[in-house]
Residue, then its C-alpha position, 0 to 999 in steps of 0.5 A: m306535641i312529641e318532643p323533638g329530642l325523643i324523635r331524634h333519639l328514637g330515629l337512631a334506635l329505630f335504625a338499630c332495631a331494623v338492623l336486629m330485625a334484618c339479622a334475626h328475621r327470615p320470612g317463613d314459608r307461605q303462599p306466593a305474594p300477590p303482584y305489586t299494585g302499580p300506580v292507581d288513580l282513586v275513583v272520586a265521585a263528583e256527587p255523593p250517592k242519594p241518601s237511600l243508596m248511601l252505605d255506612i262502612g265500619v273498618r275494623v282495627f286490623d289484625q297482624r300476621r305474626a311471623e313464625d320465627s319472630s323469637t328474639p327479645i327485640n321482636e317480642t318487645v319493641f317490634n310488636r309494639i310498632r306492629n300493634l300501632e300499625t293495626h290502629y294506624l293503617p285502618i285510618v288511612l283506608r278510612d280516609t281514602l274511602i271518605a275521599s272517594n265520595h262514594w259512601g256514607a259514614v266511614r268509621v274505624l271500630p274495634q269490633d264488627d258492628p251490627s249497625v253498619d251496612l258494610r264491614i271491612q276487616g284487614t290483616i297486615v301480612e308484611s309492612d317494613g316501609a318498603t313493602l306493604e301487603l294487606e289481606i282485605v275482606a269486606v262483607d255486608s250486613s246480609g252476609r254477602e262477601w264483597l271482597e276477599r283479596s290480598y294487596r301488595g305495594n312498593a314504596y320508594s325513596i321519593h315517597y319519603p320526605d327528608l325527615i331528619a332535616t325536618m324533625d323539629q317541625p310538625a308532621a306534614e299533614d298533606l303528604p300522601d301515604p307512601f302506599g296510597d296506591v294500595y288503598a286506592r285499589i282497595a277503594n276502587d274494588l269496593l266501588a266496583a262491588r257496589l256498582a254490581l248491585s242494583k238500586e233495589e238491592l242496595a235499598a234492600l241492604r239498608k233495610v236489612s242493616a236496620l233490622v240486623h241492628a234491631r235484632d241485636l237490641s231485641p232478638d225475640a222482637f225482631a227474629a221473624m223479620l229476617a230469614e236466609d235466602d237460597a244463597g245463605h244471605l240474610a233477606l227481608a222476611r217481612l217489614p215492620a209496620v211503618n207506624d210501629p212504636m217499636l221501630a221508632r224506638v229502634e231508630r232512636m237507639r241507632e242514632r245514640h249508637h252512631i254518636f257513640i261509634d263516632t266518638i270511638d272513631a275520633y279516638y282512633d283518629a286522635l291516636y293516628w295524628d299523635t303517632k304519625q310523625l314517629y311512625d313516618l320516621w320508623r317507616h323511613y328508616s326501615h325503608d332505607h335499611v331494607s333497600e340497602e339490604i336488597a342492594a347489597a344482595q344484588r352486588p356481585a360476590r367477591r372471593p373473600s381473602g383472609e383480610m376481607s373475611f376479618e374486616s367483614l367479621r369486624r363490621n358485623y361485630e360493630r353493627y351488633r355491638w351498637a345495635k345492642i347498645f341501642e336496644q335497651e334505650f329503644v325499649g325505654l323510648a318505645t315506652g315513652f312513645v306510648h306515654e306520649t299518646a296516653p293523655a289524648v287516649l285517656e281524655l277521649s276514653q273518659r268522655v264516653n258515658g263514664l265507661t272504663g277500660s280499653v276501647d274494646e271493653q268500652y264497646d262491649q259495655w256500651r252494647v250491653l247498656l244500649r240493650e238495657l236502655f232499649e228494654l227500659e223504653t219498651g217495658g212490657v212489650l219488649n218480648q212481643p213480636v213486632s207487627a208486620a206491615g199490612e197487619g191489623 
């Protein structure tokens, strides 16, 4: 549980951080932003798909697009820590939206592209300040077919944020909708539309391609001949292994072990999400209010400054800068404490995974190597022999 005192002081520091960010950051030249996503109703299935058509999804930890002019110390130290948190936090929101739609199989957040899933989703955070969220989303299936490449942009308003200051001593409300729920609903609906464009035969074939992609990852030599590129450059079934082939049974056992592992990885990100939710909601609330005030101030009619008003403006700017600098040092320490708050849960989950060490990325790489070694031990001398095809004697 996050200490209420930490939350209260962090709120003040986050506000100061937002002031510094607004003074120092100006958006650079880039492509025009996409139109804002309006209200969107998530399309929810009354019944999940049949198991033979149920696709598993891997949502990769998001990337972040760093502004070219982010060069102040506060941006380099604290603001980037928050951005790094967002790359782990926002994929969980997308994952939960996809699960809530009831159109998919297992949906997991993972540190890398995974060879065992049917559909891989990668996102980039273009803008996120509590008032606006812009994401670039790319979705590619196991055959290499692109389902989606699109930018999404949404607005949040004061009504989307609870009175966090009045309730900071209370646990985070788990049932509050995300301020940018319409963005995630639009992404989920677009992915559903892409899936509905495929026939049942294409979906069934995709699941078989996914199984062989994972098999090829375990043993490239044994399964190299099973997949080939079609005219569009996508992977397709060249030939199927015999149903009774013992190598295929071993691959399926390895895949089940792998799914247990990536379920644990997904649980790591889920725990991180809940451990940081209250502080992150607080940051977005403060940031939203500050951005809204900046926009309102820019829209007010300009008045001809007198000498007295110019001096008053300078005095206010100095006071704002002075207090922001006072809070800056405290904020860095609080942000470090914030990371330490989540460390025990992260460490506990990390140490559970088969005795692997290092970051989640490093553990994932170690696991992939370990899985190949286990597969080699189980297959023994037949590992480098091609798998028999269906219909072969």
